[in-house]
N, C-alpha and C positions, 0 to 999 in steps of 0.2 A: 492349431498353430497356423500363422499367416506370414507369408513373405510376399511383398509387393515390389516388383522391379519396374520403375517407370523413368521417364525423362527427368523427373524431379530428384532421382536418387534411388536408394534402396531402403525399404522400411519394413519392419516385421516384429513379431513377438519373439522373445528370447527363449531358447531351448528347442528341443525337437531335432528333426533330421535336416541335413543340408538340402537346400532347395525348397524346403517346406516352411522354414522359419529362419530367423536371423541367427545363424551360427558362426563360429569363428571362421569356418571355411568360406561361407558366403561373404563375410566382411573382407577377408583377404583377397578374394577373387575380384570383388567390386572395387576395392581400393587400388588394386593393381591395374584394372581396366581404366580407372580414372587417371592414374598416374601416367599410363601409356598415352592416353589422349592428351594430357597436359604437356607432355614432351613435344608434341607436334604443334602446339599452339602458343608456345612461349619460349623465349631463350633463357628465362630464369630457371634456376634449379632449386628454388625455395617454394615450399608449400606450408601454409599456416593451418593449424588445426586447433580446435577448441571444443568444449563439451558443456552440456548442462549437467545437473547433479544426479542424474539417474544412476541407480545401483550398477547397471551394466556398463556405464560409461568408461570406467578405468580400463577394463580389459579390451573393449572395442577400440579405445584410443591407442592402446599399446600395439594392437595388431595393425591398425591403420598406419601409425608412424613407422613401425619397423618394415612393413611392406613397402612403403614409399621410399624408405632409406635403401632398401634392396634394389630399387629402381634408380638410385643415384641422387635422390632429392635430399636437400637439407631441410629439416623440419624445425619450424618454430611453433612450439606447443604453448598455447595460452592457458591450458588447464581449464579450470572452471571459469567459464566466460559466458558471453551472450552471443546470439547469432549476429546482431548488428555490429558488435565489437569485432568479431572475426572478419566480417565483411570489410570493415575499415582497415583492419590490420593487414589484409592482403595488399591493399594499395600502398600503405605506408612501408611495408616490407618489400615492395616491388616484386611480389611473388608470382609464381605461375598460376596460382589458384589457392583454394582453401577448402577444407572439409569441416563442417560443423556436425558433431555427433549429438544428435537430439531428435526426438520424435515429436518435438513441438508440443501440441496440445494433447497428444495421445496419452493414455494411462501409463503407469510405471513399468508394466511388463513389455512395453514397446520400446524400440530404439530405431535410429535411422542414421544415414549419412546424407547430409545436405551438401550439394556440390557447387562450388563457386568457380568462376573464371578469373582471369587476371585483373578484371575491373572490380573484383569483390562483389559481383552480381551472380545470381543463379545462372547456371549454364542454360543455353537456349534449347529449344526443342530439338533442333538439328543436331547440336552437340550431344545432347542427352541420348539421342538414338545411336550416335556413334559409340558412346560409352557402353550402351547396352549390347551392341554387336561385339565389341571387344571382349566384354565379360562372357558372352555366350561362346565365342570361338576360342577364347583363351589364347589368343595370339599375342603373348606377352613375353618380353625378354628382359631378364634381370641382369644387373651388372655383376662383375666379379667382386670378391671381398675387398680388394684394394680400392674400389671405387664406390663403396657404400657412402651414403650421405651422412651428414652430421645431424645432431639432435640438440636442441637447447630449449629450455623453458623460459617463458617471459610472462610474468603476472602483472605487468605494468599497463597493459592496454585498456583495461576498464577505466582507469584514471585518465589515460590519454583521450579516450572516447568522451568522457565527461568534460575534460578541459576544452575539447573542440566544440561541444555543445554550449559551454559558457561564453564562447567567443561569438556566437551567432547574434546578429543585430536585433533579432526579434525576441531574444531571451532577455527579459527585463528582470535582472536579479534584484535591483533596488525596489521595484514594485512588489515583488514576491516577499521580500524581507519586511516591507512596511505592513503587509496584510497579516503577518504573524499567524499563518495558517496552522491549525491543529489537524494533523493528517494521520489516518490509519492505513497501513499497507499489508497486503497479503501476497507473499512471494512463493507460495506453494512449496516451501523448503527446497528451492532450487536457486539458480544463480542470480535471480533478482534480489535475493536476500543479501548478496554482496553489493550489487550495483545500485539499488534504489536508495539505501541509507546514505551511501557516498554522494549520490547525486543531490538528494534533498538537502543534505548538510551544505553542499557547495552552493545551492540556490538560496540558502539562508532560512530554510525551514527548520526551526528548532524543536517543534513539538511533533514527534513522530512515534506512534505506537506501532511496533513491529510484531506482526503475526505471521507465523510460519516462515521465518526468515533464516532458519538454519539450513544451509545447503547440503543436507545429508541424503537427499533423494527419496525420503519417505514422504510421499505426497499425502497430505492429510485429507484430501478430497479429490474428486475428479479435477485434473489440472486445466481443463478447458474453461476459460474465464466467462462462463455463462451464469445468468441469474440463479438457475437451479443448483449450481455448485457453490454458491457464495453466501449461503445462509448465515455462516458464523460472522463474517465481517459485516454483513448487512444488519444483523441483530445487534452487534456491538455498536455500530454507528447510530442505530436507532435510539440508543440510550441518551443521545443528545450531547455528547462531549466533543464531537468532531465537526470540522468544516467540510470534509470530504474523505472518501476512501479511494485508494489506488490499488488495482490488482493487475498482475502480469502473469503470463504463462511461463512454463519452465525455461524457455530459451529467450524470453524477454523481447519478442517481436510483436506480441499482441498486448493490447492495453485496454482496460475499461475502468470506469469511475463509478463511485457510489455517492449518491447525494447525501446531504447533511441529515436527512430524515431516514436514511437506511434504504431508500428506494434506489433502483439502478438508474444511472444516467442513460444507459443503453449503449451496448458495444457499437451499434450502427452509428451512434451520434458522436463517438470519439473523434472520428475523422471529420464529421460535419462541423463540430465546434472549432477544431484546430484549423480547418480550412477557412472558416469565417474570419478567424483572427489573422491568418496569413494574407488573405485576400484584401483585408482592410489596409494592409501596409505594402503589399507587393502584388498588385493586380495581375492576374494571369489565368490560364485555363486550369481545369481540374480533371482528374481521371479516377474512376473506381470501376470495379468489375460489375458484370451484369446482375449479380446477386446482391448488390448493395443498394441501400435505400435511395429513393428518389429525392430525399431531402438535400443531398449534396448538389444535385442539379438545381434545385430551387435556390439554395444559397449562392451558388456560382452565378446564376442568372441575375440574382439580386444585385450582385456586384458588376453586372454588365459583361461577364465573360462567358466562355463556352465550356460546357461539361461534355466529356467523352466517356462512353462505356466500353470497357475492354472485356476480353475473355477472362475467366477466373484463373488465378495463378499470378504470383508476384512477378514472374518474368514477363507475363503478358501486360500487366499494368505498367511496368517500367518501360516496356517497348512503346506503349501508347503515350506515356508521359513524355518520353524523348521526342517522339514524332510530333506531338502537339504542343511542345514547349510548356508543359504544365508546371506550375509553381508548387503544387501540392497534390498528393494523390494517395491511393492506398486501397484498402479493402474494408468492407463493412464488418469484418470480424475483429475490428479494433487494431488493424494494421495501418500505421501511418508512415508514408514515404515522403520525406522532405529533401528534395535534391540539393538544396543549399548545403546540406551536410553530406549526404550520400544517397544513392539509389537503392535503398533497402528498407523494409519495414523495421521501425525502430521505436520501441516503447519509451526509451530514455529521452530522446528528443521530443517525443510526443508529450511526455510529462512536463518538460521545461516550457514548451510552447503553450500547453493548456493552462498551467499555473500562471504564466504571464498574462494570458487572456482573461482568466478568472480574476486576477488581481486588479486589472484595469477595468473590468466590467463593474466591479464595485458592489455587486449583489451576490446572493447565494447561488450555489451551483444548481439548485433546483429551479430557480428563476431563470438562469441561463438556459437550462434545458427547455423550459416552457416557451422560450423566445423563438424556438425553431419549429418548422412545420412538423406536425405530428403524424407519423406513419407507423404502422405495425407490421413486422415481418414474422411470418409463421415459418419456422425452419423444421423440416421433416426429412426423413430418409427411409428408404426401403433396402433391407439387406438382400444381397444377391446370393445365388448358389452358382457353382462353377459351370453348370450346364446351360446357363442362360446367356443368350446373345444380347447384350445390353444395347448395342447400336440398333438392333432390330426392334427392340421395345420402343426406343425413342422414335424411330421412323414410323412405327404404327401409331403413336400418339400424334405425331405431326400430321399424318394422313387424316386422323380423326378430327383435328382442328384446322384443316386446310384453309378454311375461309377466315380464320382468325389472324390478325396481324402478328407476325412472329419474327424473331431475330435468331439466326442460326449460327452465329459466330462461335458459340460454345454450348453444345447441346442444343436446347431450344428454349427461347423465352416467348411466352404468349402475352400480349398486351390486351387485356379485357377492359371493358368500360369501368369495372369496379376495382381494377388493379392489375398487377402482373404476376405471372407464375414462371419460374425458371427451373427446368430440370436438366440435370447433367450427371454423367457418371464421374465419380471421384477418381483422382489420380493416386490417392494415398490409401484408400480403404475400399473394400469390396461392396460398395453401396451405390444407389442412385440418390442424389440429393434433390429434394423438391422444396424450393423456397417460393413463398408468395407474399406480396405486400399489398396492403390496402389501408383505408382510413381507420378501421377497427379490427380488433382481434377476431371477432366473429367472422367478418368478411374475409380476412386473410386465411383463417382456418378453413372456411368453406371452399375457397378457391383451391387451396392445397389438397384438401380431402377429395374434392371432385377429380383432380388429376390422379391422385393415388388410387382411387377406385377404378379409374380407366386403366391404369397400369396393371392392377390386379386382374382385370378382365382379360387383358392381353396375355398375362402369364397363365391364366386358367385355360386358355385355348391351346397352350403348348406350341403356338406358332413361332416362338422365338427360341426354340431349343437348338443348341449347337449340334450339328450333325457329325 
């Protein structure tokens, strides 16, 4: 069993003992800590909640809402919703914040609380640490029964979200209608199965084959939208009946596309293509994290603007976007942030912008992909055990490559002649991630495996065991 408490929120597997996994006690404690923090940061007494379709979602949602009501908050419950929808609803409701009950790309035995501030954005590292302290000290005071908050359900916000997307100047509904796209979608039996059909219909896409669109929480495959998990839709599209495929994760903040031949467009290139379209019409800077493809930098510089790399994590990308006045940004995992709508990863606005781009491009999606610089990222990870000091491991690797150009904003990224390698500890899982990018699969894999071998050598010495 696993329970991870971080500045991002609380995430864990369901069942087991309190403190070791995500139990009702842990959910209540963390929700109370968040509510106590929210009271000191906003005059509003409203909090918005929503969830993906995981089987554990209903009971977690109930505990969260009732705990917050006992702190005096009025709850607006969007029910089955998407992460970006909840983010936007926080602003529209003028709420003190929001909680999304989702473990994002993690398998179905996981769930989590994603925490938002009054701007509908993820809480900062500083505020996240405050919430962790409150949860640990349990310095929480509940209201008496006469001052419990209210509770109401509101299932209108996905449509409101879609309506806001349709009003964006760069979303060209007429161009999309004219192309008469034939689209296949995979929504992993979560809330994308509600949102995507509504969006595509509103965009004028009449031919939509829906796969795994029943939001019952029974994920038919690993829900992370990676090529190795998408064999069904890839094989279906390869039969030759579709112009493209669209895949989202359970909470609809990650997006990837499938070419008309069944090959993957590449999750790294979701943001690249959408940025290319946005930059053609609204020139400006771009931001992605250190683990994202260099292709975004290439495309940005082609348009005469500046690319900025941030630390991994949506809150870090958003901070860099605001600081550098970026018109588009996100993460190479298929997360698109379009500030014209809101500062959050949003697969729905990504779909609308991508289809507008593809419609105007006038050629196939595979030809569009071929028009961008071709890099390959090798994504690897090493699972950790509790006695390992991860920071020590990373420091040892930095010492080993002391003469190599490196960026230490987030873990460490080494820039070799053949490509780059980024290693960092995850905030959401007990692992070290090792990403490498180069011109070919073989080169990227070789770079990554060399670093992995170096890490294993450090671990074998027992030099980084916690005392």
